[in-house]
N, C-alpha and C positions, 0 to 999 in steps of 0.2 A: 622673716627672719630679719636678724640686724643688720646684715647687708642690704637687702631690699630696702628697709626704712632709711639706712644712710644714702643709698642711691636716689630713693624719692626726695630726701632732704636737699641733697646736691641741685637736683633738678628744680626743685621750687626755688631754692636760692639763685640758681641762675635765671630764672625767669624773672625774680623780683629785681635782680640787677639789670636785666635787658631793658626794663622800663626807665631805668633812671641814667645809664651811660649815654653820654653825648656820643653822636656817630662819629665825630671827628676823633674821639678817642678809640675807636674800635680798630683803627690802623696802626695803633701802637702798640696792640695787645695781639696775644695768640691763644688759641684754644688750649685746655690745659687736659685734655683727655689722654687717654692711652690707647683706649677702644672706643669705638663709636657709641657702643651701649652706655658709656659713662659720660656722653655729652649733654651739655645744658642748652637752653634756648641762647643764653649768651654766648656760649662757645659758636653756635652756628650764625648768630649776628656778625661775630667777629670774622667767620669764615666768610659769609656772604659779602662783607665791606671788602674784604682783600680781594674776593673774587670779582667784585665788579670794576674793582682798578684795573685788575688784569685784563680783564673782558674790553676795557676801553682802549687798549692798544694792541688788539689782536690784529689788525690791519697791519701794522708796522712788522709783526712777526710772520704773517703770510708773505709779505713783499720781501722780508729777508730770506724766507726759504725757497721762493721764486727765483731770487737771485743766484741759488746753487746750480740753476741750470746752464750759467754762463760757462762757455768752454766746452761743454760736453756735447758733442757732435753726434756720438753713438752712430756714427757712420754716415750721417746725412751731410749734405752740402752745406747747411748752416747748422749752428747750434741751437739747443733746444730753447734757449732763452730767445734767440732771434724768431725762432719759430712761433713761441707763445706771443711774442710782439707782432709779429707780422700777421698772425691770425687775428689777433685783437684789431690790429689797425684795420684789416680788410672790413671787419665788421663794423668798426666805428665810421669808416667812409661809405659804408652802404647803409648808413643811418638807423642802425639798429639800437635798442634801448641800451642806457647805462648797464642794467643789469645783464643784458646779452652780452655785452662787451667784457666786463669783467669776467662772465663764465668763459669766454673765448681766451682771455688772457690766463686764466688760471686753469684751463681744462687738462694740460700736461704737468701740472704743479708735482704730481706723485711719480713722476719718472724716475726720482732718485731714490725711492724707497719702495716702490710698487713694481718691481720689474716685470711681474705677472699679472697684475690687476692695476695698473696706474690709475684708471678713471676713480676706482673706488676711493681713492686718495682725495681727490679733488671733491669728490661727493661728499665726504665727511666734513670736510671744511666748509663748504657751499651750503650744506643742508638747512641750517638755521635761518639762511638769509635770501633764499631765492624761491622762485615760483617752483610749482611741482614740474611743470613743463621743462623749464631751464634746468632743473636738477636730472630729470630724466635725460634731457640731450646730453649733458655731460657725462651722466652715468654709462650710456650705451654708446658713446662716439667711437669707442674701440672697436666694437663689433661693426657698427656702419661705415668706420675707416676701411675696414676689411675688404668692402666693395671693390676698393682700390688695388688691393694686393694678396689676398688671402689666397687667391689661386696659383700665385708662385710659389706659396709654402705648403701647398698641398691641402689646404683648408677650402672651406666653402665660401666663395665670396658673396654668395646670398643669403648668408647666415641671419642678416637682418631682417629677409622676408617673414621671420617667425613673428616680428612685431607689428606687421601690416595691420592697420585698423586702429593702433593706438593714437590718441589724439596728438600726440608728440612726434609721430613717425616723420611726416614731411618737413618739419622744424629741424630734426636731428639730420635728416638726408641734406637739407640746406645748408646746416652747418658744415659738416663733413666735404660736401662738393664744392661749395663757394668759398669757404673761408679756412678750413682746416688743411684739406689735402693741396691745396694750392699755396700753401704758405711756407715754401722751402725755396724760394727764390733768391739767390744771394743779391741779385743787382735790386729788389725792392726797396723802396723808400719808406722803412718802418718808424713809426713814431717812437719816441723815446719812453722808457718806463716811467719817468717823472711826469709823463703828461696823463697816464692814466691813474696816478695816484690819488686826486681828489675822487674819482669814481669808486676806486676801491675803498676808501676811507668811509666814504657815504654809504657803501654797501654794508660793511662791516659794523656800523655806528646802528644800524636799525634791525636787530634780529626780530624774524617772523614766526618761528617754528621752534620751540623748545620747552620741553617740561619744565624748565626752570624760569619760565615767564609768567607773571600772574596776569588777571583779567585786563590790566592796564598797559601790559607790555613791559612791564618793568622786571628788573631779576628778582625772583622770591627772595625774601628775607631782608631786603633792603629798604630804606626809606624814601628812595628816590630812583 
């Protein structure tokens, strides 16, 4: 059909242009399609170039969202931001790895959006950047933390027992008992958020797991 031939011609034209356009020029352009089926190789090179720039500043957006926890106490003796800083500080002072410390800092970042599943928000943010065990630790910390209070809510405080035998079980018990559940102390001398920024920036600069990474660890569709 004519429409099919036209569509093929547009794709071929886009493929030819993609080989000649300077990468610097891509950021000055926008894709032209109205439906993805109309897209060309050039369109997707443009989109990939813009996405690479966006991804390079993800750490600053994560930190901006974390700051939303300031002033929200949720009934606790410290606000959620102080709890996050205190958890991360305790992990840092216990000589945990930078990745562990950043997980500790961000473990409750989903509190403002996920009232019924806040760990899942942190997991979605951290998944491309951390190890499977640290990700599991963040994902399950809500259940493991329940050991300390679920019985007051009519829930099973031993809900964590279903995961016995998992290689990250002890890691998650440690996180909750040593660093998370202890981090509601108004008199604790927590580090400032600014002191964690370098570790956050370093973590989010090096994605490890994503379908959008090529074999060299670079974002697919980009030249670097």
